PDB file of N, CA, C and O in Angstrom:
ATOM      1  N   LYS A   1     -13.093 -58.975 -73.638  1.00  0.00           N
ATOM      2  CA  LYS A   1     -11.892 -60.256 -73.408  1.00  0.00           C
ATOM      3  C   LYS A   1     -12.573 -61.517 -73.301  1.00  0.00           C
ATOM      4  O   LYS A   1     -13.763 -61.515 -72.985  1.00  0.00           O
ATOM      5  N   ILE A   2     -11.942 -62.635 -73.535  1.00  0.00           N
ATOM      6  CA  ILE A   2     -12.151 -63.884 -73.742  1.00  0.00           C
ATOM      7  C   ILE A   2     -12.211 -64.272 -72.136  1.00  0.00           C
ATOM      8  O   ILE A   2     -11.821 -63.530 -71.235  1.00  0.00           O
ATOM      9  N   GLN A   3     -12.812 -65.662 -71.954  1.00  0.00           N
ATOM     10  CA  GLN A   3     -12.580 -66.434 -71.069  1.00  0.00           C
ATOM     11  C   GLN A   3     -11.251 -67.108 -70.735  1.00  0.00           C
ATOM     12  O   GLN A   3     -10.925 -67.435 -69.594  1.00  0.00           O
ATOM     13  N   THR A   4     -10.514 -67.286 -71.830  1.00  0.00           N
ATOM     14  CA  THR A   4      -8.994 -67.583 -72.197  1.00  0.00           C
ATOM     15  C   THR A   4      -7.538 -66.558 -71.211  1.00  0.00           C
ATOM     16  O   THR A   4      -6.668 -66.918 -70.419  1.00  0.00           O
ATOM     17  N   ASN A   5      -7.958 -65.095 -71.863  1.00  0.00           N
ATOM     18  CA  ASN A   5      -7.076 -64.563 -71.268  1.00  0.00           C
ATOM     19  C   ASN A   5      -7.910 -63.229 -70.075  1.00  0.00           C
ATOM     20  O   ASN A   5      -7.672 -62.021 -70.100  1.00  0.00           O
ATOM     21  N   ARG A   6      -8.929 -63.984 -69.092  1.00  0.00           N
ATOM     22  CA  ARG A   6      -9.550 -63.157 -68.103  1.00  0.00           C
ATOM     23  C   ARG A   6      -8.513 -62.759 -67.023  1.00  0.00           C
ATOM     24  O   ARG A   6      -8.640 -61.677 -66.452  1.00  0.00           O
ATOM     25  N   MET A   7      -7.572 -63.529 -66.748  1.00  0.00           N
ATOM     26  CA  MET A   7      -6.727 -63.732 -65.729  1.00  0.00           C
ATOM     27  C   MET A   7      -5.410 -62.066 -65.732  1.00  0.00           C
ATOM     28  O   MET A   7      -4.766 -61.574 -64.805  1.00  0.00           O
ATOM     29  N   GLU A   8      -5.500 -61.710 -67.085  1.00  0.00           N
ATOM     30  CA  GLU A   8      -5.136 -60.927 -67.543  1.00  0.00           C
ATOM     31  C   GLU A   8      -5.262 -59.348 -67.023  1.00  0.00           C
ATOM     32  O   GLU A   8      -4.324 -58.569 -66.854  1.00  0.00           O
ATOM     33  N   GLU A   9      -6.414 -59.140 -66.853  1.00  0.00           N
ATOM     34  CA  GLU A   9      -6.883 -57.725 -66.119  1.00  0.00           C
ATOM     35  C   GLU A   9      -7.961 -57.832 -65.235  1.00  0.00           C
ATOM     36  O   GLU A   9      -8.174 -57.166 -64.222  1.00  0.00           O
ATOM     37  N   THR A  10      -8.778 -58.957 -65.840  1.00  0.00           N
ATOM     38  CA  THR A  10     -10.395 -59.180 -64.546  1.00  0.00           C
ATOM     39  C   THR A  10      -9.743 -60.411 -63.741  1.00  0.00           C
ATOM     40  O   THR A  10      -8.975 -61.201 -64.290  1.00  0.00           O
ATOM     41  N   PRO A  11     -10.127 -60.504 -62.355  1.00  0.00           N
ATOM     42  CA  PRO A  11     -10.071 -61.459 -61.463  1.00  0.00           C
ATOM     43  C   PRO A  11     -10.575 -62.838 -61.660  1.00  0.00           C
ATOM     44  O   PRO A  11     -11.730 -62.839 -62.085  1.00  0.00           O
ATOM     45  N   PRO A  12     -10.204 -63.686 -61.531  1.00  0.00           N
ATOM     46  CA  PRO A  12     -10.807 -65.259 -62.094  1.00  0.00           C
ATOM     47  C   PRO A  12     -11.904 -65.628 -61.515  1.00  0.00           C
ATOM     48  O   PRO A  12     -12.007 -66.756 -61.035  1.00  0.00           O
ATOM     49  N   MET A  13     -12.958 -64.672 -61.469  1.00  0.00           N
ATOM     50  CA  MET A  13     -14.200 -65.052 -60.943  1.00  0.00           C
ATOM     51  C   MET A  13     -15.380 -66.026 -61.160  1.00  0.00           C
ATOM     52  O   MET A  13     -16.400 -66.264 -60.513  1.00  0.00           O
ATOM     53  N   ASP A  14     -14.722 -66.622 -62.613  1.00  0.00           N
ATOM     54  CA  ASP A  14     -15.776 -67.692 -63.117  1.00  0.00           C
ATOM     55  C   ASP A  14     -15.619 -69.024 -62.607  1.00  0.00           C
ATOM     56  O   ASP A  14     -16.313 -69.883 -63.150  1.00  0.00           O
ATOM     57  N   LEU A  15     -14.936 -69.339 -61.779  1.00  0.00           N
ATOM     58  CA  LEU A  15     -15.295 -70.944 -60.956  1.00  0.00           C
ATOM     59  C   LEU A  15     -15.339 -70.519 -59.303  1.00  0.00           C
ATOM     60  O   LEU A  15     -15.720 -71.476 -58.629  1.00  0.00           O
ATOM     61  N   THR A  16     -15.106 -69.580 -58.684  1.00  0.00           N
ATOM     62  CA  THR A  16     -14.731 -68.954 -57.917  1.00  0.00           C
ATOM     63  C   THR A  16     -16.245 -68.630 -57.064  1.00  0.00           C
ATOM     64  O   THR A  16     -16.249 -67.910 -56.066  1.00  0.00           O
TER      65      THR A  16
END
């Protein structure tokens, strides 16, 4: 997946 639709299946761990 891409960073744009990561909240779809994966948790938002990009800035957390």
